[in-house]
Every structure is written in C-alpha cells, then in structure tokens.
Backbone bond lengths (Angstrom), bond angles and torsions (degrees), N, CA, C in turn:
res aa  C-N    CA-C-N  psi(-1)  N-CA   C-N-CA  omega(-1)  CA-C   N-CA-C  phi
1 M - - - 1.449 - - 1.512 113.36 -
2 R 1.355 114.69 -44.17 1.469 120.57 -179.08 1.528 109.06 -61.87
3 Y 1.333 116.89 -43.50 1.500 118.87 177.65 1.512 111.89 -58.43
4 T 1.350 117.91 -43.06 1.444 119.98 -178.95 1.491 109.36 -63.30
5 T 1.330 119.05 -42.23 1.468 119.65 -177.86 1.555 112.27 -66.72
6 V 1.346 116.84 -40.49 1.415 121.26 179.57 1.541 109.03 -64.45
7 A 1.376 115.59 -44.06 1.408 121.76 176.29 1.539 115.01 -59.81
8 M 1.296 114.22 -41.21 1.466 121.10 179.28 1.557 109.25 -63.94
9 V 1.278 115.93 -49.08 1.470 119.53 178.58 1.523 112.06 -59.62
10 A 1.329 113.59 -45.68 1.462 117.32 -176.06 1.542 108.98 -64.18
11 A 1.353 118.13 -42.45 1.447 121.47 -179.32 1.546 110.05 -65.73
12 A 1.314 117.18 -43.04 1.447 118.81 175.85 1.431 113.62 -58.61
13 L 1.342 122.09 -39.97 1.413 122.27 178.54 1.423 112.42 -71.65
14 L 1.302 120.68 -40.41 1.448 122.49 177.69 1.497 110.61 -63.19
15 L 1.286 119.51 -43.48 1.488 122.47 179.05 1.471 111.70 -67.00
16 A 1.356 120.91 -23.12 1.465 124.59 -175.35 1.541 108.07 -59.07
17 G 1.340 116.32 -32.79 1.435 117.46 -176.65 1.468 114.90 -85.66
18 C 1.339 119.77 -9.46 1.433 122.23 179.74 1.518 111.62 -68.16
19 G 1.298 115.26 133.11 1.451 121.85 179.24 1.550 111.61 84.48
20 S 1.303 117.30 6.05 1.459 118.82 177.86 1.502 108.18 -91.67
21 S 1.316 116.90 175.73 1.461 119.57 176.01 1.465 108.15 -63.24
22 D 1.393 117.58 161.29 1.426 124.88 -177.63 1.528 113.06 -58.12
23 D 1.276 117.03 -33.68 1.465 121.42 178.43 1.550 111.44 -68.38
24 A 1.305 117.38 -36.16 1.421 120.20 -172.81 1.528 113.82 -88.97
25 S 1.289 116.22 -27.59 1.468 119.46 -179.02 1.501 113.46 -60.49
26 P 1.299 118.31 142.96 1.449 121.02 175.77 1.542 108.20 -54.56
27 D 1.334 119.87 148.90 1.441 123.83 178.81 1.533 108.41 -85.61
28 T 1.364 114.58 88.38 1.412 117.36 -177.05 1.555 109.64 -93.65
29 A 1.311 120.86 -12.17 1.506 120.90 175.77 1.488 106.63 -65.30
30 G 1.336 110.33 125.00 1.464 114.74 179.68 1.461 115.96 75.10
31 G 1.357 112.42 5.99 1.492 118.27 -178.10 1.549 109.59 -79.22
32 P 1.258 112.54 -171.85 1.472 119.38 -176.79 1.537 111.75 -67.14
33 S 1.333 116.03 147.53 1.385 122.80 172.97 1.546 111.38 -74.43
34 S 1.344 117.96 166.81 1.459 117.37 -178.66 1.497 110.38 -62.85
35 G 1.336 116.14 -31.54 1.487 116.52 175.00 1.515 115.09 -69.08
36 D 1.358 117.96 -38.12 1.432 122.51 168.31 1.507 114.11 -56.61
37 L 1.317 115.53 -46.18 1.473 122.67 -177.40 1.518 108.35 -64.06
38 N 1.344 116.03 -42.57 1.462 122.25 179.61 1.536 110.66 -62.21
39 A 1.307 112.71 -40.85 1.515 117.76 177.13 1.470 110.90 -65.97
40 S 1.298 117.25 -40.66 1.511 119.63 178.59 1.544 110.22 -66.22
41 I 1.273 118.51 -39.57 1.481 121.39 177.88 1.479 110.39 -64.46
42 S 1.360 118.86 -43.80 1.449 123.64 179.75 1.558 108.37 -61.26
43 A 1.333 116.56 -47.50 1.465 121.66 -179.80 1.466 111.23 -59.71
44 A 1.300 118.93 -44.88 1.431 123.64 -179.50 1.503 112.29 -63.53
45 A 1.284 116.52 -44.79 1.483 123.86 179.11 1.506 108.12 -63.58
46 S 1.327 118.09 -44.23 1.464 121.01 -176.64 1.504 113.64 -70.17
47 A 1.337 114.98 -27.47 1.408 120.41 -177.95 1.589 115.58 -76.44
48 L 1.340 111.37 -13.19 1.530 115.75 -179.65 1.484 109.83 -74.08
49 P 1.329 116.99 143.21 1.466 118.17 176.26 1.505 111.91 -70.12
50 D 1.336 115.17 162.16 1.473 120.44 -178.32 1.530 111.73 -58.35
51 D 1.362 118.78 -30.28 1.349 121.94 -175.87 1.615 112.05 -97.13
52 A 1.296 116.03 21.96 1.524 120.71 179.31 1.480 112.03 -59.85
53 T 1.351 114.48 135.81 1.461 119.57 177.40 1.470 112.23 -86.20
54 D 1.288 119.65 170.01 1.421 125.55 178.96 1.567 107.84 -56.05
55 A 1.292 115.46 -42.11 1.502 120.50 -179.13 1.507 111.67 -63.54
56 D 1.381 118.92 -35.87 1.439 124.03 177.12 1.577 108.29 -65.71
57 V 1.300 116.02 -43.71 1.470 118.61 178.84 1.520 112.09 -65.43
58 R 1.311 117.75 -39.07 1.488 118.20 178.14 1.539 111.71 -70.01
59 A 1.316 116.18 -31.67 1.469 120.16 179.80 1.611 107.58 -70.73
60 A 1.261 114.37 -37.74 1.520 118.21 178.07 1.554 108.91 -65.62
61 G 1.325 117.37 -40.53 1.428 118.80 175.47 1.499 115.04 -65.07
62 F 1.331 116.06 -35.01 1.478 121.40 175.31 1.569 107.90 -63.58
63 A 1.305 118.39 -44.70 1.450 120.93 -178.91 1.483 111.61 -59.53
64 V 1.356 117.34 -43.03 1.438 120.87 -176.84 1.545 106.76 -66.74
65 A 1.304 118.80 -49.37 1.454 122.76 -179.62 1.500 113.06 -59.23
66 F 1.359 113.05 -46.20 1.503 117.69 -175.02 1.557 109.68 -63.31
67 R 1.392 113.84 -45.10 1.501 116.89 179.69 1.540 110.05 -60.54
68 A 1.367 119.90 -37.93 1.454 124.31 -176.50 1.543 109.16 -73.46
69 G 1.348 116.99 -38.83 1.407 121.00 -174.15 1.576 119.64 -90.06
70 F 1.316 114.20 -27.78 1.440 121.13 -175.58 1.533 109.25 -128.63
71 A 1.336 115.53 62.06 1.483 117.40 -171.74 1.523 113.23 -60.18
72 D 1.288 118.75 -35.03 1.525 121.09 -179.70 1.537 111.47 -65.27
73 L 1.292 114.84 -37.56 1.503 120.20 178.56 1.506 112.08 -78.49
74 A 1.316 118.49 -27.24 1.472 122.81 -179.52 1.513 112.92 -88.27
75 A 1.360 119.02 -15.67 1.483 120.81 -173.05 1.516 109.20 -56.70
76 G 1.356 112.81 133.77 1.455 116.53 179.19 1.487 122.72 81.57
77 R 1.431 113.70 -7.18 1.421 121.06 -174.87 1.496 110.01 -101.96
78 S 1.348 115.91 142.63 1.418 119.76 178.56 1.532 110.72 -82.53
79 D 1.337 118.88 164.16 1.414 119.98 175.83 1.538 110.47 -58.14
80 A 1.313 116.49 -39.53 1.433 119.37 -177.60 1.486 110.76 -57.64
81 E 1.366 116.63 -41.34 1.480 121.22 178.88 1.525 111.03 -64.62
82 L 1.353 117.28 -40.26 1.492 120.72 179.78 1.579 109.15 -70.03
83 R 1.321 117.34 -37.60 1.463 118.99 177.15 1.544 108.53 -65.70
84 S 1.297 118.38 -32.33 1.469 122.89 -179.70 1.588 109.18 -69.28
85 V 1.356 119.03 -37.72 1.459 122.45 173.26 1.523 110.54 -56.30
86 Y 1.396 111.77 -46.11 1.451 115.64 -177.71 1.545 110.35 -67.37
87 A 1.330 116.15 -46.33 1.487 120.72 -175.77 1.563 108.90 -61.55
88 G 1.381 118.68 -48.53 1.357 122.60 179.21 1.526 116.49 -55.93
89 T 1.407 112.15 -43.94 1.492 120.22 -179.84 1.519 110.34 -69.03
90 C 1.362 115.55 -40.39 1.474 119.36 179.27 1.565 109.61 -64.09
91 T 1.354 114.78 -38.56 1.514 117.28 177.36 1.522 108.37 -61.93
92 D 1.309 117.92 -42.32 1.461 121.32 -178.13 1.490 111.88 -64.64
93 I 1.323 117.37 -36.95 1.457 123.02 176.43 1.525 111.24 -65.26
94 K 1.311 115.39 -47.26 1.505 120.16 -172.95 1.516 110.73 -72.80
95 T 1.377 114.36 -21.89 1.531 115.22 -178.88 1.490 109.15 -91.92
96 G 1.332 118.42 2.43 1.474 119.25 176.23 1.492 117.30 85.42
97 A 1.310 118.07 19.78 1.483 120.42 176.86 1.548 108.90 -61.32
98 S 1.298 115.19 153.00 1.490 115.40 179.47 1.445 110.10 -72.49
99 E 1.418 118.34 153.99 1.462 119.73 178.33 1.528 111.56 -56.37
100 A 1.324 116.81 -40.92 1.472 119.23 -179.58 1.529 110.46 -60.10
101 D 1.315 117.01 -41.23 1.473 117.86 -178.51 1.589 110.24 -69.15
102 I 1.366 113.03 -37.99 1.433 116.34 -179.60 1.576 110.36 -67.30
103 R 1.294 117.88 -37.38 1.416 123.09 174.92 1.511 112.80 -60.83
104 R 1.290 115.13 -43.32 1.515 121.50 178.96 1.534 108.71 -62.14
105 G 1.296 111.13 -46.77 1.546 114.96 178.01 1.481 112.48 -62.67
106 L 1.265 120.74 -43.16 1.429 123.50 173.97 1.518 113.94 -56.65
107 T 1.347 115.89 -42.92 1.414 120.57 177.70 1.518 113.34 -59.86
108 E 1.322 115.45 -40.08 1.438 120.15 177.95 1.619 110.88 -74.10
109 R 1.281 116.41 -38.93 1.436 118.83 -177.93 1.547 109.06 -68.53
110 L 1.315 114.47 -32.39 1.526 117.45 -174.10 1.569 113.18 -93.66
111 R 1.318 116.84 -8.06 1.454 118.57 179.86 1.556 104.51 -60.59
112 N 1.332 112.90 132.23 1.517 119.44 -177.63 1.539 107.76 -124.26
113 G 1.301 116.01 81.87 1.460 116.62 179.29 1.557 105.64 72.44
114 A 1.329 115.02 -128.14 1.457 119.41 179.38 1.542 114.58 -78.77
115 V 1.337 114.36 -10.95 1.421 121.46 -174.46 1.597 108.42 -88.89
116 A 1.315 115.71 120.18 1.503 116.66 176.22 1.500 107.27 -118.88
117 P 1.323 117.59 147.49 1.462 121.76 175.86 1.472 111.97 -67.36
118 T 1.324 116.51 146.87 1.496 120.34 177.94 1.479 106.77 -80.63
119 E 1.337 114.74 164.22 1.465 119.76 176.13 1.518 113.22 -59.36
120 D 1.286 116.80 -36.36 1.439 122.02 174.47 1.523 114.26 -64.06
121 Q 1.312 114.61 -43.93 1.448 119.73 178.32 1.618 109.20 -64.50
122 I 1.299 115.67 -40.51 1.491 120.26 176.62 1.541 108.92 -59.38
123 G 1.329 118.58 -44.42 1.373 123.42 179.07 1.511 114.11 -59.55
124 V 1.367 119.02 -45.60 1.431 122.98 174.75 1.514 111.89 -63.22
125 I 1.297 117.38 -46.50 1.464 121.90 -178.19 1.575 110.82 -66.54
126 Y 1.270 118.21 -42.22 1.416 122.04 178.15 1.554 109.63 -63.36
127 S 1.276 116.46 -49.97 1.466 119.14 179.32 1.568 112.60 -59.78
128 S 1.294 115.67 -39.36 1.409 119.76 179.09 1.497 115.42 -63.57
129 I 1.363 112.88 -46.23 1.449 120.97 177.98 1.528 109.24 -63.47
130 K 1.310 116.22 -43.05 1.436 116.74 -177.52 1.474 111.59 -61.14
131 V 1.329 119.10 -40.19 1.480 122.08 176.02 1.495 114.82 -59.52
132 I 1.336 119.15 -46.06 1.423 124.46 -175.32 1.512 112.10 -86.22
133 C 1.294 118.90 -17.31 1.459 120.53 179.14 1.514 111.00 -69.86
C-alpha cells in the first residue's frame, strides 16, 4: 500500500508539469527511465519507517517526483532535504500563509547554489504541493 501511495503522489507531481510552458515543465529529457523511477519509488517506500504517517508517504512521493522532474534543483540534495521542502511548504499552506509568501519561501528553499527555480517552476511546484498537502 505504501508503494502505491508513493507512486501515485510521484505520478501526480510528474504529470502536473505536462502541458505547461517549457520553463515550468519538469525536466524529463535525459531523466530517469520508467525502470529507474520504479526503483526510486520502491526505495522511497521501503525507507519509510513502519509507523510512517500519510504525510510522510506524501513527502516521500514528492521527493521522488521532484528529483525526477527537476534534476538541476535536486542535485546534491538528500531525500530528507526534499521532504523538508514539501513539509515546510505544506505547513505554510495549512497555516494560511499568502500564496506570494509561500512562493517566496519555495524560491529560497529550492535555490541550489547558483541555480534558482523559475517563476513557472515555482508555480508548478506550489500547485502540486497544494494538491497533495
């Protein structure tokens, strides 16, 4: 069941970028094959503790999808760091922060050295987190 939930979250996030502008769409060119993605989902699901909450499972799915879709922003980051981006943003959404504040927070959370997310990428990521949060 955990695998299925992680897979569903990852698929939803990867599909969220489909049909968007080129800047917003996840970077699937040269990305993982379906076998690699399946292995990543299996690893993420297996790494969760027995007492993992639904939020933990959704965060794991986010990490898998983010790594697959936004490789430049995910480079050098652990799954725990990516889960933290999800959790922090989800907390901001649930506590009623403004969309503008959440987007600013996401920009800072996702900055990776000299690589910063575009406004379009932030829009896709924000919308995706809002749906699964």
